[in-house]
C-alpha positions as CSV (number, residue, x, y, z in Angstrom):
1,M,-35.2,2.6,-52.4
2,T,-37.9,3.6,-54.8
3,A,-40.4,1.1,-56.2
4,A,-43.1,1.3,-58.8
5,S,-46.8,0.3,-58.6
6,A,-49.7,-0.2,-60.9
7,T,-53.3,-0.9,-60.1
8,Q,-55.5,-2.6,-62.7
9,D,-59.1,-3.7,-62.8
10,T,-59.9,-7.4,-62.4
11,P,-63.2,-9.3,-62.3
12,I,-62.9,-9.3,-58.5
13,G,-61.8,-5.8,-57.9
14,P,-58.7,-3.6,-58.2
15,F,-55.4,-5.5,-58.1
16,T,-52.2,-3.6,-57.2
17,T,-48.6,-4.7,-57.7
18,I,-45.5,-3.1,-56.2
19,V,-42.2,-4.0,-58.0
20,D,-38.6,-3.2,-57.3
21,A,-36.0,-1.9,-59.8
22,Q,-35.3,-5.5,-60.9
23,E,-39.0,-5.9,-61.8
24,R,-39.5,-8.4,-58.9
25,V,-42.9,-8.3,-57.2
26,L,-42.5,-7.0,-53.6
27,A,-46.2,-7.0,-52.7
28,S,-49.5,-7.5,-54.5
29,G,-53.2,-8.0,-53.8
30,W,-56.8,-7.1,-54.5
31,T,-56.7,-3.5,-53.3
32,A,-56.0,0.0,-54.5
33,D,-54.2,0.8,-51.2
34,V,-50.6,1.2,-52.3
35,E,-49.4,2.3,-48.8
36,G,-51.1,-0.7,-47.2
37,L,-49.3,-3.0,-49.6
38,R,-46.0,-1.2,-49.1
39,M,-46.3,-2.0,-45.3
40,L,-46.6,-5.7,-46.1
41,V,-43.1,-5.8,-47.5
42,H,-40.4,-7.0,-45.1
43,P,-38.6,-3.9,-43.6
44,A,-35.2,-5.0,-45.1
45,I,-36.5,-4.7,-48.6
46,R,-39.4,-2.2,-48.1
47,P,-39.2,0.7,-50.5
48,D,-39.1,4.3,-49.0
49,T,-41.3,5.6,-51.8
50,V,-43.5,4.1,-54.5
51,R,-44.2,5.9,-57.7
52,T,-47.5,5.1,-59.5
53,C,-47.3,3.9,-63.1
54,A,-50.1,3.1,-65.5
55,D,-48.5,-0.2,-66.5
56,L,-45.8,-2.5,-65.3
57,G,-45.2,-4.3,-68.6
58,A,-44.9,-8.1,-68.4
59,I,-46.3,-8.1,-64.8
60,T,-49.5,-6.2,-65.7
61,A,-49.9,-8.4,-68.8
62,A,-49.5,-11.5,-66.6
63,V,-52.1,-10.4,-64.2
64,D,-54.5,-9.6,-67.0
65,A,-53.8,-13.0,-68.7
66,Y,-54.3,-14.9,-65.4
67,H,-57.7,-13.3,-64.8
68,R,-58.7,-14.2,-68.4
69,G,-57.8,-17.8,-67.9
70,E,-54.1,-18.1,-68.7
71,L,-53.3,-19.4,-65.3
72,D,-49.7,-20.2,-65.9
73,R,-48.7,-16.7,-66.9
74,I,-48.1,-15.6,-63.3
75,D,-45.4,-18.4,-62.9
76,E,-42.8,-16.5,-65.0
77,I,-42.9,-13.4,-62.7
78,A,-40.1,-13.0,-60.2
79,V,-40.9,-12.2,-56.6
80,A,-38.8,-10.9,-53.7
81,Q,-39.7,-11.6,-50.1
82,R,-37.7,-11.8,-46.9
83,S,-38.2,-13.9,-43.8
84,G,-36.7,-16.8,-42.0
85,E,-35.4,-20.0,-43.8
86,F,-38.7,-22.0,-43.4
87,L,-41.0,-19.2,-44.7
88,M,-38.7,-18.5,-47.7
89,H,-38.6,-22.2,-48.6
90,A,-42.4,-22.5,-48.0
91,W,-43.1,-19.6,-50.4
92,N,-41.0,-21.3,-53.1
93,V,-43.0,-24.5,-52.5
94,L,-46.3,-22.6,-52.9
95,R,-45.2,-21.6,-56.4
96,T,-45.2,-25.3,-57.3
97,V,-48.8,-25.9,-56.2
98,E,-50.7,-26.3,-59.5
99,P,-53.9,-24.3,-60.4
100,G,-57.0,-26.4,-59.8
101,K,-55.2,-28.7,-57.4
102,P,-55.4,-27.0,-54.0
103,V,-53.6,-28.6,-51.0
104,T,-54.5,-28.7,-47.3
105,Y,-52.3,-26.9,-44.8
106,S,-51.1,-30.4,-43.7
107,Q,-50.2,-31.3,-47.2
108,F,-48.4,-27.9,-47.7
109,A,-46.4,-28.6,-44.5
110,E,-45.4,-32.0,-45.9
111,L,-44.5,-30.5,-49.3
112,S,-42.4,-28.0,-47.4
113,G,-40.4,-30.8,-45.8
114,R,-41.8,-30.3,-42.3
115,P,-45.0,-32.5,-41.9
116,A,-45.4,-31.4,-38.3
117,A,-45.2,-27.7,-39.1
118,I,-48.8,-27.1,-39.9
119,R,-48.9,-23.8,-38.0
120,G,-45.7,-22.8,-39.9
121,A,-47.4,-23.6,-43.2
122,A,-50.4,-21.5,-42.2
123,S,-48.0,-18.7,-41.2
124,A,-46.4,-18.8,-44.6
125,C,-49.8,-18.2,-46.2
126,A,-50.7,-15.4,-43.7
127,R,-47.4,-13.6,-44.1
128,N,-47.2,-13.9,-47.9
129,A,-47.0,-10.3,-49.3
130,T,-47.1,-11.4,-53.0
131,A,-50.6,-12.8,-53.4
132,L,-51.4,-14.4,-56.7
133,F,-47.7,-14.7,-57.7
134,V,-47.1,-16.9,-54.6
135,P,-50.5,-18.6,-54.7
136,C,-51.4,-19.0,-51.0
137,H,-55.0,-19.1,-52.0
138,R,-54.4,-22.7,-53.2
139,V,-54.1,-23.9,-49.5
140,V,-57.3,-24.9,-47.8
141,R,-58.3,-26.7,-44.6
142,I,-58.9,-30.4,-44.3
143,G,-62.3,-31.2,-45.6
144,G,-62.2,-28.3,-48.1
145,A,-63.1,-25.4,-45.9
146,L,-61.3,-22.3,-47.2
147,G,-59.4,-21.1,-44.1
148,G,-58.4,-17.4,-44.1
149,F,-57.3,-15.1,-46.9
150,R,-56.0,-11.5,-46.5
151,W,-58.1,-10.3,-49.4
152,G,-61.3,-12.0,-48.2
153,L,-63.0,-15.3,-48.7
154,P,-65.1,-14.1,-51.7
155,V,-61.8,-13.4,-53.6
156,K,-60.3,-16.8,-52.5
157,T,-63.5,-18.6,-53.6
158,W,-63.4,-16.8,-57.0
159,L,-59.7,-17.7,-57.5
160,L,-60.2,-21.4,-56.7
161,T,-63.3,-21.6,-58.9
162,H,-61.5,-19.8,-61.7
163,E,-58.7,-22.3,-61.5
164,Q,-61.0,-25.3,-61.7
165,V,-61.9,-24.5,-65.3
């Protein structure tokens, strides 16, 4: 399978998106490393090759709009990820967490239907390949500590602050 990618400038650094032929996001994040992103995609749907494009149409426009303050523009973008039943469900649940209203890992586990699966909720965040579109940055520790984030805590801080406006 061949996929397409585009890297665009954002206020917090380069943001790269990899999409499949159906224009679903396979991987994304604040990096210019396309190969590193490609390796985050589950092997069952990982593209063999990724061609670089200047623009991915609606996806590029949504990323730009989000960083300009139109926080809901990312909601309309389709994503494709693979894993077990709980992680797939948890990623769908993450897409319902509203900007400016972060939840704790405990609350995320509860929203996902498994209140005791706090480690599972954390794993869903850690294994999410489609950052921004599946907003794992909206999950924090009890007491408001940030927890981890693949793209770095300064990026997570910027995103949470951006979404408070």
